[in-house]
N, C-alpha and C positions, 0 to 999 in steps of 0.2 A: 231743720232738726230742732226738736224741743229740748230745752235744757231742764235738768232736775232742779227744783227750787232748793236754795241753800240759805239757811238762817245766818244772819250777820250777828255774831256774838263778839264783836270787837267794839272798841270805843270810837270808831270812825264811821261816818255815813257812807253808804254805798256810792261808788263812782259809776259813771256810765260803763267804764271798762269792766268793773266787777259785775254789774248788772247783766252784761252780755254772757257771763258764765252762770247766770241764774241766781246770784246773790241778791237778797232783798233785805231791806231794813225791817226792824220789828214793827208790828202793827200798833204797839203801845209805846207812845213817845216817852212816858214816865219810866218805863222799863229800860228804854235805850239810855236815858240819863242815869238811871241806877247802875247800869253796866259800866259806864264811865267811872263812877265812884268805886265800884267793886274791883276794877282793874288798876286803880291808882293806889300806890303805896308810898307815903311820904317817909316811912321808916322801914327797916327790915321787918318782915312779918313773923309772927309766931306760927307754928304748925296749926294751932287752933284757928287763927284768923284765915289762913289759907283754906282749911277744910270748910269753914263756914261760908266763905266766898264762893268756893267751888260748888257747894250745895245750892246756893242761891242762883248762881249762873246756870247750872243745869236745870233748875226749876223753871227759870225764864225760857230756856231753850225748849224744854218739854212742852210748856204752855203754847209757845209759838208753833211747835211742830203739830200739836193737836189742831190748831187753827188752820194751818196751811198744808199739812200733809208732808212737810219737809222731813227728810231723814238725814240730811247733811247739815253740818254746822261749821261755818268759818270761824276759826279761833285765832286770836292774837293776844298773847298775855305775857307777863314776866316769865322768865325761864323756870323759876321754881314752882310755878303754878301749872305749867303745861302738862306735865305727866299726870297729876291727879285729875285735872280737868278732862283730859282725853280718856282716862280710865273710866271716869264716871259717865261720860257721854256714851262710851262703848257699852257700858253696863246697861244703859237705858236704850240700847239698840239704835243709837244715833252715831253717824260717822263724822268725826272731827276732820276738817280739812284746813289746809293752809295754802297760801298763794305761792306758786312757783314763778319767780320773776327773773327778768333779764335787765341788766343795767347797761346803758351806753351813754356816751357824752352828749349826743344830739337830742335824744328823746327822754332821758332820765330813766326811770324804772317802768318797765312794761310787764304786765301780768301775762304769762304764757298759758297757764292752766291752774287748776286747783288740784292738789294732790293730798292723799290721805296723810293725816298727821300721826296716826297710830294704826 
């Protein structure tokens, strides 16, 4: 069974486990590094900062989608950013997804699937 490609819009590199669900790193390393900065907040953000960062993150996702044909985007961000980011991705006809995980004492956290974030 072929998996749908999923854009990694998180600050973490894709693990083999996530790759098995079709998640792939960005093709542009500088944009991946930029995402790390966009998702980092040393102080509480203003609404303007959130809006600007959401706009830039969605532009990165859209550019990657045009390169790869992906329509799904793995998101992981601070809680105050999740709603506007998901809304913007949906507006651009991209489906934000998050990992559905299971935690146990022996194996740590295991990804069971990707689920729609919005």
